[in-house]
Residue frames as a rotation matrix with the C-alpha (Angstrom) as fourth column:
MET 1
0.568 0.823 0.004 0.00
0.823 -0.568 -0.002 0.00
0.001 0.004 -1.000 0.00
LYS 2
0.403 -0.494 -0.771 2.85
0.171 -0.787 0.593 2.38
-0.899 -0.371 -0.233 0.82
PHE 3
-0.643 -0.661 0.387 4.39
0.467 0.063 0.882 1.74
-0.608 0.748 0.268 -2.61
PHE 4
-0.095 0.710 0.697 1.13
0.976 -0.073 0.206 2.68
0.197 0.700 -0.686 -4.30
ILE 5
0.797 0.379 -0.471 0.90
0.514 -0.834 0.198 5.95
-0.318 -0.400 -0.860 -2.34
VAL 6
-0.038 -0.897 -0.440 4.53
0.104 -0.442 0.891 6.83
-0.994 -0.012 0.110 -3.16
LEU 7
-0.626 -0.139 0.767 3.86
0.734 0.227 0.641 6.04
-0.263 0.964 -0.040 -6.82
LEU 8
0.404 0.858 0.317 0.85
0.903 -0.429 0.010 8.37
0.144 0.282 -0.948 -6.84
ILE 9
0.699 -0.195 -0.688 2.94
0.217 -0.859 0.464 11.14
-0.681 -0.474 -0.558 -5.32
LEU 10
-0.276 -0.952 -0.134 5.90
0.061 -0.156 0.986 10.73
-0.959 0.264 0.101 -7.71
THR 11
-0.056 0.283 0.957 3.95
0.914 0.401 -0.065 10.23
-0.402 0.871 -0.281 -10.94
PRO 12
0.896 0.436 0.085 3.18
0.429 -0.800 -0.421 13.93
-0.116 0.413 -0.903 -11.54
ILE 13
0.463 -0.801 -0.380 6.86
-0.319 -0.550 0.772 14.76
-0.827 -0.236 -0.510 -11.02
PHE 14
-0.506 -0.786 0.356 8.16
-0.032 0.430 0.902 12.39
-0.862 0.445 -0.242 -13.70
VAL 15
-0.303 0.494 0.815 5.27
0.935 0.320 0.153 12.56
-0.186 0.809 -0.558 -16.19
SER 16
-0.071 0.271 -0.960 4.91
0.066 -0.959 -0.275 15.88
-0.995 -0.083 0.050 -17.92
PRO 17
0.870 0.411 0.272 3.84
0.308 -0.022 -0.951 17.04
-0.385 0.911 -0.146 -21.37
THR 18
-0.077 -0.902 0.426 6.63
0.983 0.004 0.186 17.56
-0.169 0.433 0.886 -23.85
LYS 19
0.607 0.233 -0.759 7.55
0.265 -0.961 -0.083 21.23
-0.749 -0.151 -0.645 -23.97
GLY 20
-0.332 -0.825 -0.458 9.17
-0.101 -0.451 0.887 23.34
-0.938 0.340 0.067 -26.64
ILE 21
-0.599 0.210 0.773 6.94
0.785 0.348 0.513 22.51
-0.161 0.914 -0.373 -29.60
GLU 22
-0.749 0.341 -0.568 5.41
-0.301 -0.939 -0.167 25.54
-0.591 0.046 0.806 -31.28
LEU 23
-0.457 0.687 0.565 1.88
0.852 0.521 0.056 24.91
-0.256 0.507 -0.823 -32.55
ASP 24
-0.919 0.146 0.366 -0.25
0.076 -0.846 0.528 27.36
0.387 0.513 0.766 -34.50
TRP 25
0.085 0.987 -0.135 -3.26
0.359 0.096 0.928 26.78
0.929 -0.128 -0.347 -32.24
ASP 26
-0.226 -0.047 0.973 -4.24
-0.770 -0.603 -0.209 28.45
0.596 -0.797 0.100 -28.98
GLY 27
0.778 0.572 0.260 -4.57
-0.590 0.524 0.614 26.37
0.215 -0.631 0.745 -25.88
LYS 28
0.027 -0.763 0.646 -2.59
-0.825 0.347 0.445 23.68
-0.564 -0.546 -0.620 -24.19
LYS 29
0.421 0.030 -0.907 -1.23
-0.695 0.653 -0.301 20.58
0.583 0.757 0.296 -25.84
TYR 30
0.428 -0.303 0.851 -0.17
-0.597 0.612 0.518 17.18
-0.678 -0.730 0.081 -24.58
CYS 31
0.195 -0.443 -0.875 2.46
-0.839 0.386 -0.382 15.14
0.508 0.809 -0.297 -26.44
SER 32
0.829 0.187 0.527 2.32
-0.460 0.764 0.453 11.52
-0.318 -0.618 0.719 -25.43
ASN 33
-0.263 -0.943 0.203 5.00
-0.641 0.328 0.694 8.86
-0.721 0.052 -0.691 -25.80
MET 34
0.479 0.503 0.720 2.94
0.274 0.693 -0.667 7.24
-0.834 0.516 0.195 -28.59
VAL 35
-0.568 -0.781 -0.260 5.26
-0.102 -0.246 0.964 7.01
-0.817 0.574 0.060 -31.62
CYS 36
0.620 0.765 0.172 3.79
0.177 0.077 -0.981 7.76
-0.764 0.639 -0.088 -35.05
LYS 37
-0.279 -0.664 0.694 5.06
0.873 0.126 0.471 8.04
-0.400 0.737 0.544 -38.61
MET 38
-0.439 0.039 -0.898 5.33
-0.078 -0.997 -0.006 11.56
-0.895 0.067 0.440 -39.98
GLY 39
-0.815 0.145 -0.562 2.98
-0.578 -0.285 0.765 12.31
-0.049 0.947 0.316 -42.87
ILE 40
-0.349 0.717 -0.604 0.59
-0.212 0.567 0.796 9.42
0.913 0.406 -0.046 -42.30
GLY 41
-0.728 -0.071 -0.681 0.25
0.553 0.526 -0.646 9.37
0.404 -0.848 -0.344 -38.51
ASP 42
-0.839 0.393 0.376 -2.32
-0.483 -0.856 -0.185 12.12
0.249 -0.337 0.908 -38.02
GLN 43
0.153 0.952 -0.267 -5.37
-0.603 0.304 0.738 9.82
0.783 0.048 0.620 -38.19
PHE 44
0.003 -0.258 -0.966 -3.62
0.527 0.821 -0.217 7.39
0.850 -0.509 0.139 -35.84
CYS 45
-0.901 -0.421 -0.106 -2.99
0.325 -0.492 -0.808 10.26
0.288 -0.762 0.580 -33.40
ILE 46
-0.455 0.825 0.335 -6.59
-0.742 -0.559 0.369 11.48
0.492 -0.081 0.867 -33.56
GLU 47
0.414 0.599 -0.686 -7.71
-0.154 0.788 0.596 7.96
0.897 -0.141 0.419 -32.63
ASP 48
-0.277 -0.592 -0.757 -5.15
0.728 0.385 -0.567 7.94
0.627 -0.708 0.324 -29.79
CYS 49
-0.957 -0.180 0.228 -6.13
0.030 -0.842 -0.538 11.39
0.289 -0.508 0.811 -28.48
THR 50
-0.266 0.950 0.164 -9.94
-0.439 -0.271 0.857 11.12
0.858 0.155 0.489 -28.60
PRO 51
0.376 0.451 -0.810 -10.33
0.469 0.661 0.586 8.58
0.799 -0.600 0.037 -25.74
ARG 52
-0.474 -0.638 -0.607 -8.12
0.861 -0.194 -0.470 10.83
0.182 -0.746 0.641 -23.60
GLY 53
0.265 0.722 -0.639 -10.63
0.785 -0.546 -0.292 13.67
-0.560 -0.424 -0.712 -23.94
TRP 54
-0.512 -0.484 -0.710 -8.83
-0.067 -0.801 0.594 15.76
-0.857 0.352 0.377 -26.57
THR 55
0.568 0.823 0.009 -10.55
-0.012 0.020 -1.000 16.73
-0.823 0.568 0.021 -29.82
HIS 56
0.841 -0.352 -0.411 -7.50
-0.500 -0.215 -0.839 17.08
0.207 0.911 -0.356 -32.11
GLY 57
0.540 -0.733 0.414 -4.35
0.090 0.539 0.837 15.05
-0.837 -0.415 0.358 -32.67
GLN 58
0.876 -0.349 -0.333 -1.34
-0.427 -0.242 -0.871 15.36
0.224 0.905 -0.361 -34.91
CYS 59
0.670 -0.742 -0.022 1.94
0.729 0.653 0.204 13.54
-0.137 -0.153 0.979 -35.42
LEU 60
0.906 -0.400 0.137 4.72
-0.370 -0.908 -0.198 16.05
0.203 0.129 -0.971 -34.67
GLN 61
0.387 -0.863 -0.326 8.45
0.594 0.504 -0.627 15.56
0.706 0.049 0.707 -34.82
ILE 62
0.988 -0.126 -0.092 10.10
0.017 -0.500 0.866 16.53
-0.155 -0.857 -0.491 -31.59
PRO 63
0.459 -0.884 -0.093 13.72
-0.764 -0.338 -0.549 17.73
0.454 0.323 -0.830 -31.77
GLY 64
-0.415 -0.712 0.567 16.01
-0.872 0.489 -0.026 14.74
-0.258 -0.505 -0.824 -31.29
THR 65
0.396 0.605 0.691 13.58
-0.267 0.796 -0.544 12.25
-0.879 0.031 0.477 -32.78
PRO 66
-0.629 -0.776 0.049 15.36
-0.194 0.217 0.957 10.20
-0.753 0.592 -0.287 -35.46
GLY 67
-0.886 0.145 0.441 14.16
0.450 0.499 0.741 9.69
-0.113 0.855 -0.507 -39.03
ASP 68
-0.648 0.721 0.245 10.52
-0.240 -0.498 0.833 10.14
0.723 0.481 0.496 -39.97
SER 69
-0.253 0.535 -0.806 9.19
0.846 0.527 0.083 9.25
0.469 -0.661 -0.586 -36.52
GLY 70
-0.513 0.162 0.843 7.19
-0.340 -0.940 -0.027 11.61
0.788 -0.300 0.538 -34.39
TYR 71
-0.907 0.283 -0.311 4.96
0.406 0.403 -0.820 11.64
-0.107 -0.870 -0.480 -31.33
CYS 72
-0.101 0.955 0.277 1.23
0.753 -0.108 0.649 12.09
0.650 0.275 -0.709 -31.04
CYS 73
-0.979 -0.112 -0.171 0.36
0.194 -0.773 -0.605 15.54
-0.065 -0.625 0.778 -29.72
CYS 74
-0.197 0.980 -0.008 -3.20
0.913 0.187 0.362 16.23
0.357 0.065 -0.932 -28.61
TRP 75
-0.975 -0.029 -0.222 -5.06
0.123 -0.899 -0.421 19.48
-0.187 -0.438 0.879 -27.99
THR 76
0.033 0.991 0.126 -8.48
0.990 -0.015 -0.141 21.05
-0.138 0.130 -0.982 -27.81
PRO 77
-0.635 -0.309 0.708 -8.76
0.522 -0.847 0.099 24.47
0.569 0.432 0.700 -29.47
């Protein structure tokens, strides 16, 4: 039980949205650790974001991501 309580306390410290991505939309965004393929991953990201309560999703390349891989970023305008 103590482990579970410690985990609940530490989770917000180590899990945070990816910062530093400039989007052309107002509002907050959340970039998950869900990997997608640039150019064809937008629909995949929309399907990943919708159950989380976001209305939009897009595959964005984060600096340091190799090749044509990106991460799903979700937002609600």
